[in-house]
Each structure stands twice: as structure tokens, then as C-alpha cells.
C-alpha positions in Angstrom: 39.5 -39.0 -35.8 37.8 -35.6 -35.7 39.1 -32.2 -34.5 36.3 -30.2 -33.0 36.6 -26.4 -32.6 33.8 -24.7 -30.6 33.6 -21.0 -30.1 31.4 -20.3 -27.1 30.3 -17.6 -24.7 32.8 -17.2 -21.8 29.9 -17.5 -19.3 29.1 -21.0 -20.6 32.6 -22.4 -19.9 31.7 -23.9 -16.5 28.7 -25.7 -17.9 30.6 -26.9 -20.9 33.5 -28.3 -18.9 31.1 -30.2 -16.6 29.0 -31.5 -19.6 32.1 -32.7 -21.5 33.4 -34.5 -18.4 30.0 -36.1 -17.7 29.9 -37.3 -21.3 33.3 -39.0 -20.9 35.2 -36.3 -22.9 37.3 -34.6 -20.2 40.3 -33.7 -22.4 40.2 -30.5 -24.3 42.1 -27.2 -24.7 40.4 -23.8 -24.2 41.8 -20.4 -25.1 40.5 -16.8 -25.1 39.6 -15.5 -28.6 37.9 -12.4 -30.1 35.4 -12.6 -32.8 32.0 -11.7 -34.2 29.3 -13.3 -36.3 27.0 -11.8 -38.8 24.8 -10.2 -36.2 25.2 -6.9 -34.4 24.8 -7.8 -30.7 24.8 -4.2 -29.4 21.8 -3.4 -31.6 20.1 -6.6 -30.7 20.4 -5.9 -27.0 18.9 -2.4 -27.4 16.0 -3.7 -29.5 15.3 -6.5 -27.0 15.4 -3.9 -24.1 13.0 -1.6 -26.0 10.6 -4.6 -26.5 10.7 -5.7 -22.9 8.0 -4.5 -20.6 10.3 -4.9 -17.5 13.2 -2.9 -19.0 13.8 0.8 -17.9 13.1 3.4 -20.6 15.7 3.4 -23.4 16.6 7.0 -24.4 15.8 7.8 -28.1 19.4 8.8 -28.7 20.7 5.4 -27.4 21.4 4.2 -31.0 23.9 7.1 -31.5 26.2 5.4 -29.0 26.3 2.1 -30.9 29.2 1.9 -33.3 28.3 1.3 -36.9 30.5 -1.7 -37.2 30.0 -4.5 -34.6 32.8 -4.8 -32.1 34.7 -8.0 -31.5 33.4 -10.0 -28.6 35.4 -12.0 -26.1 34.7 -15.7 -26.5 36.4 -19.0 -25.6 37.5 -21.5 -28.2 37.5 -25.1 -27.1 39.5 -27.7 -29.1 39.1 -31.4 -28.7 40.0 -34.4 -30.7 37.8 -37.4 -30.6 37.4 -40.8 -32.3 35.0 -40.9 -35.1 32.4 -42.8 -33.0 32.4 -40.0 -30.4 31.9 -37.1 -32.8 28.1 -37.0 -32.5 28.3 -37.2 -28.7 30.8 -34.4 -28.5 28.8 -32.1 -30.8 25.5 -32.8 -29.0 27.1 -32.2 -25.7 28.5 -28.9 -26.8 25.2 -27.8 -28.3 23.2 -28.7 -25.2 25.7 -26.9 -22.9 25.8 -23.7 -24.9 22.5 -23.1 -26.5 20.6 -20.1 -25.1 18.6 -19.6 -28.2 20.1 -16.1 -28.6 22.4 -14.6 -31.1 26.0 -15.1 -30.1 25.7 -18.7 -28.8 28.7 -19.7 -30.9 29.7 -22.1 -33.6 31.1 -25.6 -33.8 33.4 -26.8 -36.6 34.2 -30.5 -37.2 37.4 -31.2 -39.2 39.0 -34.4 -40.2 42.2 -35.1 -38.1 44.8 -37.3 -39.8 46.6 -38.5 -36.7 47.5 -37.9 -33.1 50.7 -38.5 -31.2 51.5 -38.7 -27.5 54.7 -36.7 -26.9 55.3 -38.5 -23.7 55.1 -42.1 -25.0 55.4 -41.7 -28.8 52.2 -43.7 -29.3 50.0 -42.6 -32.2 46.4 -43.0 -33.4 43.1 -43.4 -31.5 45.1 -44.9 -28.6 46.3 -41.3 -27.6 42.7 -40.1 -27.2 40.4 -40.6 -24.2 
């Protein structure tokens, strides 16, 4: 049994929910979180805009408005528990639904889950999962 934690962009939540349901993995928990990676998204946006031919002119002093330390970004964290044989399916589905090939797409963590219990029935193990 695997516990999968995925931190994703808020804007990708709809696609992620639909992709997981289509893959036969409709059960998950989602919560709002704040976080940051090793990049500095504000600087990256300004640099991309400067390089874009379609972007309006970026003032030279624009960098002075960017804080030195990157700010925390609003994200969603999805938690799902799957049987060992569905781990790859879950990870591939999350990757496909959330990859934009840009910094800030998120992270996926896979952790060993020891057991699962249904509060309603008292049943435990793989039987409690989808």
C-alpha cells in the first residue's frame, strides 16, 4: 500500500480530478497549502516576459519590486492511498495531468503505508481502498 502526496498548481485541480477518476482512482483528499521550491517564480516570470516578443515592455526598475526571498505560493496538496499495483498508474496520471514544463509544476512523494482502516465498517487492508 502506498501513500501518495502531490503538491500541484491550483489551476490544475480540475484536470487532476478528472484524470484520476478516468484512471479509476476517484478517492483522494485535497487541501490548500502554501509552499515554495528552489526556484524564484517572480524572477522567472519577469525574465520570460523580457524574452517574449509579444510581451509589453518591462520597465528597467521592475526587478526592484521583486522581493529578495521568494514568497510562498498557494498550491493544492492531494493525498491518496493506493494498492502497490496501482502506484505507477497514480503517479503517471498525476504527472500527465500536471506537467506544464514550467517551474512550479509541483512534486509527488510516494511513501509506504502500513495499513488502512474503514471507520464505518472496521475493515482493514487493501479492501478499504478503491
